[in-house]
LOFI-407064 format. One record per residue (C-alpha): residue number from 1; residue in three letters; z negated, y negated, x. Coordinates in steps of 0.2 Angstrom, whole numbers, plus 5000, padded with zeros to 4 digits. Layout:
BEGIN
SITE  resi  resn    pz    py    px
SITE   NUM   ALA     Z     Y     X
...
This chain:
BEGIN
SITE  resi  resn    pz    py    px
SITE     1   MET  4527  4276  5576
SITE     2   THR  4513  4283  5584
SITE     3   ALA  4513  4295  5597
SITE     4   PRO  4521  4312  5587
SITE     5   VAL  4507  4324  5597
SITE     6   THR  4490  4322  5589
SITE     7   PHE  4479  4335  5596
SITE     8   GLN  4466  4343  5583
SITE     9   MET  4452  4355  5587
SITE    10   THR  4445  4356  5572
SITE    11   GLY  4451  4352  5554
SITE    12   ARG  4451  4334  5546
SITE    13   PRO  4452  4325  5529
SITE    14   ALA  4468  4320  5522
SITE    15   THR  4468  4300  5523
SITE    16   ARG  4469  4292  5503
SITE    17   GLU  4488  4289  5508
SITE    18   GLU  4491  4306  5514
SITE    19   LYS  4484  4311  5497
SITE    20   PHE  4494  4301  5486
SITE    21   THR  4511  4306  5497
SITE    22   ALA  4506  4325  5494
SITE    23   LEU  4505  4320  5477
SITE    24   ALA  4522  4312  5476
SITE    25   LEU  4532  4325  5486
SITE    26   TRP  4524  4338  5474
SITE    27   VAL  4530  4329  5458
SITE    28   LEU  4547  4326  5467
SITE    29   ALA  4548  4345  5471
SITE    30   PHE  4544  4351  5454
SITE    31   ALA  4553  4338  5446
SITE    32   ALA  4570  4343  5457
SITE    33   LEU  4568  4363  5452
SITE    34   TRP  4564  4359  5434
SITE    35   SER  4580  4348  5434
SITE    36   THR  4591  4360  5441
SITE    37   GLU  4585  4377  5436
SITE    38   ALA  4595  4380  5420
SITE    39   ALA  4611  4384  5431
SITE    40   VAL  4603  4398  5440
SITE    41   GLY  4605  4415  5435
SITE    42   PHE  4593  4428  5431
SITE    43   THR  4591  4441  5445
SITE    44   ARG  4585  4460  5440
SITE    45   ASP  4568  4459  5447
SITE    46   GLU  4565  4440  5438
SITE    47   SER  4572  4447  5419
SITE    48   VAL  4557  4462  5424
SITE    49   TYR  4544  4450  5427
SITE    50   PHE  4549  4440  5410
SITE    51   ALA  4547  4457  5400
SITE    52   ALA  4531  4463  5409
SITE    53   ALA  4526  4443  5405
SITE    54   GLU  4529  4446  5387
SITE    55   GLY  4518  4461  5385
SITE    56   TYR  4505  4452  5395
SITE    57   SER  4505  4436  5384
SITE    58   GLN  4504  4449  5369
SITE    59   TRP  4487  4454  5375
SITE    60   PHE  4482  4436  5374
SITE    61   ARG  4486  4436  5357
SITE    62   LEU  4477  4452  5354
SITE    63   LEU  4461  4445  5364
SITE    64   PHE  4459  4430  5351
SITE    65   ARG  4463  4441  5335
SITE    66   SER  4452  4456  5341
SITE    67   PRO  4441  4454  5357
SITE    68   VAL  4434  4470  5355
SITE    69   GLN  4451  4481  5354
SITE    70   ALA  4457  4471  5368
SITE    71   PHE  4445  4474  5380
SITE    72   THR  4449  4494  5377
SITE    73   ASP  4458  4503  5391
SITE    74   SER  4471  4509  5378
SITE    75   ALA  4476  4490  5373
SITE    76   ILE  4476  4486  5390
SITE    77   VAL  4487  4500  5397
SITE    78   ARG  4498  4497  5381
SITE    79   LEU  4501  4479  5386
SITE    80   TRP  4497  4479  5403
SITE    81   ASP  4505  4495  5412
SITE    82   TYR  4524  4489  5412
SITE    83   ASN  4528  4481  5431
SITE    84   HIS  4510  4486  5437
SITE    85   GLU  4517  4489  5455
SITE    86   HIS  4514  4471  5458
SITE    87   PRO  4499  4462  5454
SITE    88   ALA  4497  4451  5436
SITE    89   LEU  4494  4433  5442
SITE    90   MET  4511  4425  5443
SITE    91   LYS  4517  4434  5427
SITE    92   THR  4500  4431  5417
SITE    93   LEU  4505  4411  5421
SITE    94   PHE  4523  4416  5415
SITE    95   GLY  4517  4424  5399
SITE    96   LEU  4505  4411  5395
SITE    97   SER  4516  4396  5399
SITE    98   HIS  4530  4404  5387
SITE    99   LEU  4518  4407  5374
SITE   100   LEU  4514  4389  5376
SITE   101   PHE  4529  4379  5378
SITE   102   HIS  4542  4390  5369
SITE   103   ASP  4532  4400  5357
SITE   104   ALA  4520  4387  5350
SITE   105   LEU  4527  4371  5353
SITE   106   GLY  4547  4375  5355
SITE   107   VAL  4550  4363  5367
SITE   108   MET  4558  4373  5381
SITE   109   ARG  4571  4385  5381
SITE   110   ASP  4565  4403  5386
SITE   111   ALA  4569  4406  5404
SITE   112   THR  4564  4387  5407
SITE   113   ALA  4545  4392  5399
SITE   114   TYR  4544  4408  5413
SITE   115   ARG  4550  4398  5427
SITE   116   LEU  4538  4383  5424
SITE   117   PRO  4523  4391  5434
SITE   118   ALA  4533  4396  5448
SITE   119   PHE  4541  4376  5449
SITE   120   ALA  4523  4371  5451
SITE   121   MET  4518  4385  5464
SITE   122   ALA  4534  4382  5474
SITE   123   ALA  4530  4363  5474
SITE   124   LEU  4514  4367  5483
SITE   125   VAL  4524  4371  5500
SITE   126   PRO  4530  4352  5504
SITE   127   SER  4514  4346  5500
SITE   128   LEU  4505  4356  5511
SITE   129   CYS  4517  4356  5525
SITE   130   PHE  4515  4336  5526
SITE   131   LEU  4496  4338  5525
SITE   132   LEU  4494  4349  5538
SITE   133   GLY  4509  4343  5548
SITE   134   SER  4503  4327  5548
SITE   135   ALA  4487  4330  5554
SITE   136   LEU  4491  4341  5568
SITE   137   TYR  4508  4331  5574
SITE   138   GLY  4508  4314  5566
SITE   139   ARG  4517  4309  5549
SITE   140   THR  4535  4309  5558
SITE   141   ALA  4533  4327  5559
SITE   142   GLY  4523  4330  5542
SITE   143   TRP  4538  4321  5534
SITE   144   PHE  4550  4333  5541
SITE   145   ALA  4543  4348  5537
SITE   146   ALA  4540  4342  5519
SITE   147   LEU  4557  4336  5515
SITE   148   SER  4567  4349  5524
SITE   149   PHE  4559  4364  5517
SITE   150   LEU  4567  4365  5500
SITE   151   LEU  4585  4359  5508
SITE   152   VAL  4584  4377  5515
SITE   153   PRO  4596  4383  5502
SITE   154   ARG  4591  4401  5501
SITE   155   GLN  4573  4393  5500
SITE   156   TYR  4578  4384  5485
SITE   157   PHE  4586  4398  5476
SITE   158   ASN  4570  4408  5475
SITE   159   ALA  4561  4391  5472
SITE   160   GLU  4569  4391  5455
SITE   161   LEU  4564  4409  5451
SITE   162   ALA  4550  4417  5441
SITE   163   CYS  4546  4429  5454
SITE   164   PHE  4533  4430  5468
SITE   165   ASP  4540  4427  5485
SITE   166   MET  4540  4409  5486
SITE   167   PRO  4522  4408  5475
SITE   168   VAL  4514  4421  5490
SITE   169   ALA  4523  4408  5503
SITE   170   ALA  4514  4395  5496
SITE   171   MET  4498  4403  5493
SITE   172   TRP  4499  4409  5512
SITE   173   LEU  4500  4392  5516
SITE   174   LEU  4486  4388  5505
SITE   175   VAL  4475  4399  5513
SITE   176   VAL  4479  4393  5530
SITE   177   TYR  4476  4377  5527
SITE   178   CYS  4459  4380  5519
SITE   179   PHE  4455  4389  5533
SITE   180   TRP  4458  4376  5544
SITE   181   ARG  4449  4363  5534
SITE   182   ALA  4434  4375  5534
SITE   183   LEU  4432  4371  5552
SITE   184   GLU  4426  4353  5546
SITE   185   SER  4416  4359  5529
SITE   186   THR  4408  4375  5522
SITE   187   ARG  4417  4371  5505
SITE   188   TRP  4433  4374  5511
SITE   189   GLY  4427  4389  5519
SITE   190   VAL  4422  4395  5501
SITE   191   ALA  4438  4388  5495
SITE   192   CYS  4448  4398  5508
SITE   193   GLY  4441  4414  5499
SITE   194   VAL  4445  4409  5483
SITE   195   ALA  4462  4405  5490
SITE   196   PHE  4464  4422  5498
SITE   197   GLY  4458  4429  5480
SITE   198   LEU  4472  4423  5471
SITE   199   ALA  4486  4427  5485
SITE   200   ILE  4484  4446  5485
SITE   201   ALA  4483  4441  5467
SITE   202   THR  4500  4435  5469
SITE   203   LYS  4509  4448  5481
SITE   204   HIS  4504  4462  5493
SITE   205   ASN  4509  4451  5508
SITE   206   ALA  4494  4443  5509
SITE   207   LEU  4483  4456  5513
SITE   208   PHE  4489  4454  5530
SITE   209   MET  4479  4438  5530
SITE   210   PRO  4463  4442  5536
SITE   211   PHE  4471  4452  5553
SITE   212   VAL  4479  4435  5557
SITE   213   LEU  4464  4423  5554
SITE   214   SER  4450  4435  5558
SITE   215   PRO  4452  4430  5577
SITE   216   PHE  4453  4412  5576
SITE   217   ALA  4436  4413  5566
SITE   218   LEU  4427  4422  5579
SITE   219   TRP  4435  4414  5593
SITE   220   ARG  4430  4397  5586
SITE   221   ALA  4412  4405  5583
SITE   222   TRP  4412  4412  5600
SITE   223   GLN  4414  4393  5606
SITE   224   ALA  4404  4384  5595
SITE   225   SER  4389  4396  5599
SITE   226   GLU  4392  4395  5620
SITE   227   GLY  4375  4387  5627
SITE   228   ASN  4365  4392  5611
SITE   229   PRO  4358  4409  5612
SITE   230   GLU  4350  4410  5594
SITE   231   ALA  4369  4405  5586
SITE   232   ARG  4376  4420  5597
SITE   233   VAL  4364  4431  5593
SITE   234   ARG  4368  4428  5573
SITE   235   LEU  4384  4431  5578
SITE   236   PHE  4384  4447  5585
SITE   237   ARG  4372  4451  5567
SITE   238   PHE  4386  4445  5558
SITE   239   VAL  4402  4454  5567
SITE   240   GLY  4388  4469  5568
SITE   241   LEU  4386  4467  5547
SITE   242   PHE  4405  4471  5545
SITE   243   ALA  4406  4486  5560
SITE   244   ALA  4392  4493  5551
SITE   245   VAL  4400  4492  5533
SITE   246   ALA  4416  4501  5541
SITE   247   VAL  4408  4513  5551
SITE   248   LEU  4399  4518  5534
SITE   249   TYR  4414  4518  5524
SITE   250   GLY  4422  4529  5538
SITE   251   LEU  4409  4540  5537
SITE   252   LEU  4411  4543  5518
SITE   253   VAL  4431  4546  5520
SITE   254   VAL  4425  4559  5533
SITE   255   PHE  4410  4569  5522
SITE   256   LEU  4420  4567  5505
SITE   257   GLY  4433  4576  5512
SITE   258   GLY  4447  4563  5516
SITE   259   PRO  4454  4548  5507
SITE   260   ALA  4457  4560  5491
SITE   261   GLY  4439  4564  5489
SITE   262   PHE  4433  4546  5493
SITE   263   GLN  4444  4539  5480
SITE   264   LYS  4437  4552  5468
SITE   265   LYS  4419  4548  5472
SITE   266   PHE  4422  4529  5471
SITE   267   LEU  4413  4526  5455
SITE   268   LEU  4403  4509  5449
SITE   269   LEU  4386  4517  5454
SITE   270   SER  4392  4525  5471
SITE   271   PRO  4387  4522  5490
SITE   272   HIS  4405  4513  5491
SITE   273   THR  4399  4501  5479
SITE   274   LEU  4383  4500  5486
SITE   275   PHE  4391  4495  5503
SITE   276   PHE  4401  4481  5496
SITE   277   VAL  4385  4474  5489
SITE   278   GLY  4377  4476  5504
SITE   279   LEU  4391  4467  5512
SITE   280   ALA  4389  4451  5501
SITE   281   VAL  4373  4449  5502
SITE   282   GLY  4370  4453  5519
SITE   283   CYS  4383  4437  5522
SITE   284   GLU  4374  4428  5511
SITE   285   VAL  4359  4431  5521
SITE   286   LEU  4365  4429  5538
SITE   287   LEU  4376  4412  5535
SITE   288   ARG  4361  4406  5526
SITE   289   ASP  4350  4410  5543
SITE   290   LEU  4365  4403  5554
SITE   291   ARG  4365  4387  5546
SITE   292   ARG  4348  4382  5552
SITE   293   VAL  4353  4387  5571
SITE   294   SER  4371  4381  5571
SITE   295   LEU  4383  4373  5559
SITE   296   PRO  4398  4375  5568
SITE   297   VAL  4396  4392  5570
SITE   298   THR  4391  4394  5550
SITE   299   GLN  4410  4385  5547
SITE   300   ALA  4419  4397  5558
SITE   301   LEU  4412  4411  5548
SITE   302   VAL  4411  4408  5531
SITE   303   PRO  4430  4410  5529
SITE   304   LEU  4428  4429  5535
SITE   305   ALA  4413  4432  5523
SITE   306   ALA  4423  4421  5507
SITE   307   MET  4438  4432  5510
SITE   308   ALA  4430  4449  5511
SITE   309   VAL  4419  4446  5495
SITE   310   LEU  4428  4434  5484
SITE   311   GLY  4445  4440  5488
SITE   312   PRO  4442  4458  5481
SITE   313   VAL  4430  4452  5467
SITE   314   LEU  4445  4439  5460
SITE   315   PHE  4459  4452  5465
SITE   316   TYR  4450  4465  5451
SITE   317   LEU  4445  4451  5439
SITE   318   HIS  4461  4444  5439
SITE   319   TRP  4471  4460  5433
SITE   320   PRO  4464  4469  5418
SITE   321   TYR  4475  4485  5421
SITE   322   LEU  4461  4488  5435
SITE   323   TRP  4447  4485  5423
SITE   324   HIS  4443  4502  5416
SITE   325   ALA  4450  4511  5432
SITE   326   PRO  4449  4499  5447
SITE   327   VAL  4448  4513  5462
SITE   328   ASP  4463  4523  5456
SITE   329   ARG  4476  4510  5450
SITE   330   THR  4472  4499  5467
SITE   331   ALA  4475  4515  5477
SITE   332   TRP  4492  4518  5466
SITE   333   TYR  4498  4501  5470
SITE   334   LEU  4493  4501  5488
SITE   335   ALA  4504  4518  5490
SITE   336   PHE  4519  4512  5480
SITE   337   HIS  4521  4497  5494
SITE   338   ALA  4516  4508  5509
SITE   339   THR  4531  4521  5504
SITE   340   HIS  4541  4508  5496
SITE   341   ASN  4560  4514  5494
SITE   342   HIS  4575  4509  5503
SITE   343   TYR  4589  4501  5499
SITE   344   ALA  4605  4501  5506
SITE   345   TRP  4610  4484  5515
SITE   346   PHE  4625  4477  5523
SITE   347   TYR  4621  4470  5541
SITE   348   LEU  4635  4466  5553
SITE   349   GLY  4647  4476  5546
SITE   350   THR  4633  4492  5544
SITE   351   LEU  4628  4498  5529
SITE   352   MET  4610  4502  5533
SITE   353   ARG  4603  4516  5521
SITE   354   GLY  4587  4520  5530
SITE   355   PRO  4577  4517  5546
SITE   356   PRO  4576  4513  5559
SITE   357   PHE  4580  4496  5555
SITE   358   PRO  4588  4486  5570
SITE   359   LEU  4573  4476  5579
SITE   360   SER  4583  4459  5579
SITE   361   TYR  4589  4460  5561
SITE   362   VAL  4575  4446  5554
SITE   363   VAL  4579  4434  5567
SITE   364   VAL  4598  4435  5567
SITE   365   LYS  4597  4435  5548
SITE   366   THR  4587  4419  5547
SITE   367   ALA  4597  4411  5561
SITE   368   LEU  4615  4414  5550
SITE   369   THR  4606  4408  5532
SITE   370   VAL  4595  4394  5538
SITE   371   PRO  4606  4378  5541
SITE   372   THR  4609  4376  5558
SITE   373   SER  4602  4357  5559
SITE   374   LEU  4587  4365  5554
SITE   375   PHE  4586  4381  5561
SITE   376   ALA  4588  4372  5580
SITE   377   PRO  4573  4361  5577
SITE   378   MET  4562  4378  5572
SITE   379   VAL  4567  4386  5589
SITE   380   THR  4564  4371  5600
SITE   381   GLY  4548  4368  5590
SITE   382   PHE  4540  4387  5591
SITE   383   VAL  4548  4389  5611
SITE   384   ALA  4540  4373  5616
SITE   385   LEU  4525  4379  5609
SITE   386   VAL  4526  4396  5618
SITE   387   GLY  4531  4387  5633
SITE   388   ARG  4516  4375  5637
SITE   389   ALA  4506  4392  5632
SITE   390   LEU  4512  4402  5645
SITE   391   LEU  4512  4388  5659
SITE   392   SER  4495  4383  5654
SITE   393   LEU  4489  4401  5659
SITE   394   SER  4493  4398  5678
SITE   395   GLU  4484  4385  5687
SITE   396   ARG  4499  4379  5699
SITE   397   THR  4507  4374  5681
SITE   398   ARG  4492  4369  5669
SITE   399   ASP  4494  4351  5674
SITE   400   TRP  4514  4349  5669
SITE   401   VAL  4509  4353  5650
SITE   402   ARG  4494  4351  5638
SITE   403   MET  4488  4367  5632
SITE   404   PRO  4492  4372  5614
SITE   405   THR  4474  4368  5604
SITE   406   ALA  4467  4381  5593
SITE   407   SER  4475  4373  5577
SITE   408   GLU  4494  4373  5585
SITE   409   ALA  4491  4393  5591
SITE   410   LEU  4487  4396  5570
SITE   411   VAL  4501  4387  5566
SITE   412   GLY  4512  4397  5578
SITE   413   VAL  4504  4413  5574
SITE   414   ASN  4505  4412  5556
SITE   415   ALA  4526  4405  5559
SITE   416   VAL  4529  4422  5566
SITE   417   THR  4517  4434  5558
SITE   418   SER  4528  4439  5542
SITE   419   ILE  4544  4439  5555
SITE   420   LEU  4537  4452  5564
SITE   421   ILE  4530  4463  5552
SITE   422   ILE  4548  4464  5541
SITE   423   SER  4556  4466  5559
SITE   424   HIS  4547  4484  5562
SITE   425   PRO  4562  4496  5561
SITE   426   GLN  4554  4506  5549
SITE   427   VAL  4550  4493  5536
SITE   428   PRO  4562  4494  5522
SITE   429   HIS  4575  4477  5525
SITE   430   PHE  4582  4471  5509
SITE   431   GLY  4582  4455  5498
SITE   432   GLY  4590  4444  5511
SITE   433   VAL  4577  4432  5518
SITE   434   LYS  4564  4432  5504
SITE   435   HIS  4552  4444  5512
SITE   436   TRP  4546  4431  5526
SITE   437   PHE  4546  4416  5518
SITE   438   PRO  4526  4416  5522
SITE   439   SER  4532  4412  5540
SITE   440   MET  4544  4398  5534
SITE   441   PRO  4534  4383  5532
SITE   442   PHE  4524  4384  5549
SITE   443   LEU  4541  4385  5556
SITE   444   GLY  4547  4371  5547
SITE   445   ILE  4529  4360  5552
SITE   446   LEU  4535  4366  5571
SITE   447   ALA  4553  4360  5567
SITE   448   GLY  4543  4343  5563
SITE   449   ALA  4534  4342  5579
SITE   450   ALA  4549  4344  5589
SITE   451   VAL  4559  4330  5579
SITE   452   ALA  4545  4319  5580
SITE   453   ARG  4544  4321  5598
SITE   454   GLY  4562  4317  5599
SITE   455   CYS  4561  4301  5589
SITE   456   PHE  4546  4295  5598
SITE   457   ALA  4556  4296  5616
SITE   458   LEU  4572  4290  5607
SITE   459   TRP  4562  4275  5602
SITE   460   GLU  4553  4272  5620
SITE   461   VAL  4570  4271  5627
SITE   462   LEU  4577  4258  5614
SITE   463   LYS  4561  4248  5615
SITE   464   ALA  4562  4245  5633
SITE   465   ARG  4579  4238  5630
SITE   466   ARG  4575  4230  5612
SITE   467   PRO  4557  4226  5610
SITE   468   SER  4557  4222  5592
SITE   469   VAL  4567  4237  5586
SITE   470   SER  4558  4248  5571
SITE   471   PRO  4553  4265  5573
SITE   472   LEU  4560  4268  5556
SITE   473   ALA  4577  4262  5565
SITE   474   VAL  4576  4278  5574
SITE   475   THR  4567  4291  5562
SITE   476   VAL  4580  4287  5545
SITE   477   PRO  4596  4289  5555
SITE   478   VAL  4588  4306  5564
SITE   479   PHE  4582  4315  5548
SITE   480   ALA  4597  4310  5540
SITE   481   LEU  4608  4318  5554
SITE   482   LEU  4598  4334  5553
SITE   483   MET  4596  4335  5534
SITE   484   ALA  4613  4329  5527
SITE   485   PRO  4621  4346  5532
SITE   486   ALA  4608  4356  5524
SITE   487   LEU  4608  4343  5508
SITE   488   LEU  4628  4346  5507
SITE   489   GLY  4625  4364  5509
SITE   490   LEU  4613  4366  5496
SITE   491   VAL  4625  4357  5485
SITE   492   ARG  4640  4366  5488
SITE   493   VAL  4635  4384  5487
SITE   494   PHE  4621  4380  5471
SITE   495   PRO  4618  4389  5461
SITE   496   TYR  4623  4404  5471
SITE   497   GLY  4611  4405  5483
SITE   498   THR  4610  4421  5491
SITE   499   ALA  4627  4418  5495
SITE   500   ALA  4623  4406  5506
SITE   501   TYR  4625  4405  5526
SITE   502   SER  4624  4393  5540
SITE   503   GLU  4636  4383  5550
SITE   504   LEU  4631  4397  5564
SITE   505   ALA  4639  4411  5554
SITE   506   GLY  4655  4401  5549
SITE   507   GLY  4647  4399  5532
SITE   508   LEU  4652  4411  5519
SITE   509   PRO  4669  4416  5525
SITE   510   GLY  4662  4419  5542
SITE   511   ALA  4648  4429  5536
SITE   512   ALA  4661  4441  5527
SITE   513   THR  4670  4443  5542
SITE   514   LEU  4654  4446  5552
SITE   515   GLY  4650  4459  5539
SITE   516   MET  4635  4454  5530
SITE   517   GLN  4630  4455  5513
SITE   518   ARG  4638  4441  5502
SITE   519   GLN  4627  4442  5489
SITE   520   PHE  4615  4452  5479
SITE   521   TRP  4602  4451  5465
SITE   522   SER  4616  4450  5451
SITE   523   SER  4613  4432  5447
SITE   524   HIS  4629  4426  5453
SITE   525   VAL  4637  4431  5438
SITE   526   THR  4633  4416  5429
SITE   527   GLY  4650  4411  5437
SITE   528   VAL  4660  4419  5425
SITE   529   LEU  4652  4420  5409
SITE   530   PRO  4660  4405  5402
SITE   531   TRP  4675  4414  5405
SITE   532   ILE  4671  4431  5397
SITE   533   ASN  4662  4419  5379
SITE   534   GLU  4679  4411  5379
SITE   535   HIS  4690  4426  5380
SITE   536   ALA  4679  4442  5374
SITE   537   LYS  4686  4448  5359
SITE   538   PRO  4672  4450  5345
SITE   539   GLY  4659  4464  5348
SITE   540   ALA  4667  4466  5366
SITE   541   ARG  4660  4479  5377
SITE   542   ILE  4654  4472  5392
SITE   543   TYR  4650  4479  5410
SITE   544   LEU  4641  4465  5421
SITE   545   HIS  4640  4476  5437
SITE   546   GLU  4621  4474  5445
SITE   547   VAL  4614  4466  5429
SITE   548   ASN  4603  4476  5419
SITE   549   GLY  4598  4477  5403
SITE   550   PHE  4585  4464  5403
SITE   551   SER  4596  4452  5411
SITE   552   PHE  4610  4455  5399
SITE   553   ARG  4596  4450  5385
SITE   554   ASP  4591  4435  5393
SITE   555   TYR  4609  4430  5396
SITE   556   GLN  4610  4430  5377
SITE   557   ARG  4592  4424  5373
SITE   558   ASN  4596  4409  5383
SITE   559   GLY  4614  4405  5377
SITE   560   MET  4623  4409  5390
SITE   561   LEU  4632  4425  5385
SITE   562   ARG  4637  4428  5366
SITE   563   PRO  4628  4436  5356
SITE   564   ASP  4641  4448  5348
SITE   565   VAL  4646  4456  5364
SITE   566   ARG  4638  4474  5368
SITE   567   PRO  4629  4481  5386
SITE   568   VAL  4640  4497  5391
SITE   569   ASN  4635  4505  5408
SITE   570   SER  4651  4512  5417
SITE   571   PRO  4669  4503  5417
SITE   572   PHE  4675  4519  5406
SITE   573   ASP  4668  4512  5392
SITE   574   ALA  4669  4492  5393
SITE   575   ASP  4683  4482  5389
SITE   576   ILE  4677  4469  5403
SITE   577   VAL  4670  4472  5419
SITE   578   ALA  4662  4458  5431
SITE   579   TYR  4660  4468  5446
SITE   580   GLN  4648  4460  5457
SITE   581   TYR  4654  4463  5477
SITE   582   HIS  4643  4473  5486
SITE   583   GLN  4648  4485  5501
SITE   584   GLU  4639  4498  5496
SITE   585   PHE  4644  4499  5479
SITE   586   ARG  4664  4498  5482
SITE   587   GLU  4668  4514  5472
SITE   588   HIS  4662  4503  5456
SITE   589   GLU  4678  4492  5457
SITE   590   PHE  4689  4508  5461
SITE   591   LEU  4682  4516  5446
SITE   592   THR  4688  4501  5438
SITE   593   TRP  4704  4502  5443
SITE   594   GLN  4704  4518  5436
SITE   595   ALA  4697  4517  5420
SITE   596   PHE  4709  4500  5417
SITE   597   GLY  4723  4507  5425
SITE   598   THR  4726  4491  5436
SITE   599   ARG  4719  4483  5451
SITE   600   THR  4723  4465  5445
SITE   601   PRO  4708  4454  5442
SITE   602   VAL  4709  4440  5429
SITE   603   THR  4696  4428  5434
SITE   604   GLY  4682  4429  5447
SITE   605   LEU  4668  4417  5457
SITE   606   TYR  4676  4411  5473
SITE   607   LEU  4665  4402  5484
SITE   608   ASP  4674  4395  5498
SITE   609   GLU  4690  4408  5495
SITE   610   THR  4674  4423  5498
SITE   611   PRO  4674  4435  5482
SITE   612   GLN  4657  4435  5474
SITE   613   VAL  4660  4442  5457
SITE   614   ILE  4677  4449  5451
SITE   615   VAL  4683  4452  5432
SITE   616   TYR  4694  4463  5426
SITE   617   GLN  4699  4465  5409
SITE   618   ARG  4705  4482  5399
SITE   619   PRO  4724  4479  5395
SITE   620   GLU  4728  4479  5375
């Protein structure tokens, strides 16, 4: 075991051994997700994405049959309009995977073929956590960050789904890794731009990334240009180019009568496009000139130029829905998320229906859902980093600690960015913990750093008494002690991931007593489908509360629900009702009592004696 803190001011290439380890971690994570996904139910969102992916794949069929027709706006809108409130990268991959593995080859069931790209994306997180964690804090930290990530039950559950929350966390981590590696290679700077384009093509969360990374790039460029007046002048020119383009766009907004006029006049041949082209050409010219003067300053700025130019280009190219009306449809997409509706959410005994939301929500929710044995090192690692930063500010305490490097600050800032965004009282609070998944890999790396420091300190103590003691004799027991509770919790709650609560919450019963959302997203209905299949009469009318029509269809398509039963939209029309316990939907159970004339359920899904799904059957 080496000292756990290996401070790096710049990026460094992964060693051959690290590359093989990262590949092995990807294979292991992918195989684990693939081998267990059949038990996981279909969330409302996921079934919507299945339907969208099916439509998108039909466009590719049309593209091979009739390319000219496929590129018309009418054909594109017909097949790409559904669910256009989200970018198309992941849904396109879902559709192509389904087209190949289910329709063409017939080697996978319907849902698995859709989900396969999601497994591949989620499996990137342990690999990248290992590479970045090992480079910054040593192998012990990298291993802990990688192995612990999917042991968090809610993270593992979301990694099984053909949705966007885990893929955008993976893409966020990839962008940061490329950005960090760009400090030692301009090729990685270009890769950062490509990764950013793919990230914003995954989900809108990634749009915040330039605001996070730009200060680091500019600070690095400022430091690298110290003592080099020519490089400093060119740095100012580079910043001035971006400032000038921003001012010109601002003037256009004013002169064209506000955002509506600006949008209306944004055409292919317009000053708007000219400014973007000018930015792209200007970046290329300035960076080529700068490279002759200072390579380190160039390396610091290439990621900014690449994200600014390649990001929008890749976002436009990946989404056929934008091709004929890029400005109007992109504006609609951004406006949709800027004014996203609120969903009712149960939190500490309060049914939250709208803002302002509690400022402490995200931190409390994380503490109550991440296994405590993993959450404690996250807090320790983050507090240690912040504490070192604060102590290094004062001359009186600076000698006590090592000042955090820029690379550590990069990890620390990304560990809190998503958390801070969602913590804003006006931002909708729903979906459990998935909306701040981009922060979790970085918190995992900081947890790994804390664990590595602890292991190293313990090894130093033991080595003084027994010089022959092996580092693994310390690391393995510590890892087991911290990860075993998380693994047991994951196995215990699987496949009902949205019901997972930590030891700090008192598990599921404790969370219910605290007044927390017991489960959501409708996937827990799989726990009662076997009973329905066995007891429903032929052609029975089934009301699966919170399960939309797409999900009902998917359960039947994948052999999880009998094909003869029929969905209905009300307990009064149903022969069987499966009510999913939600505080905001309690009236649905009361209506079922009224419709069936009984308050006695026939079965249900109970986790640690906590009701999740309750089934009623109409008396004969």
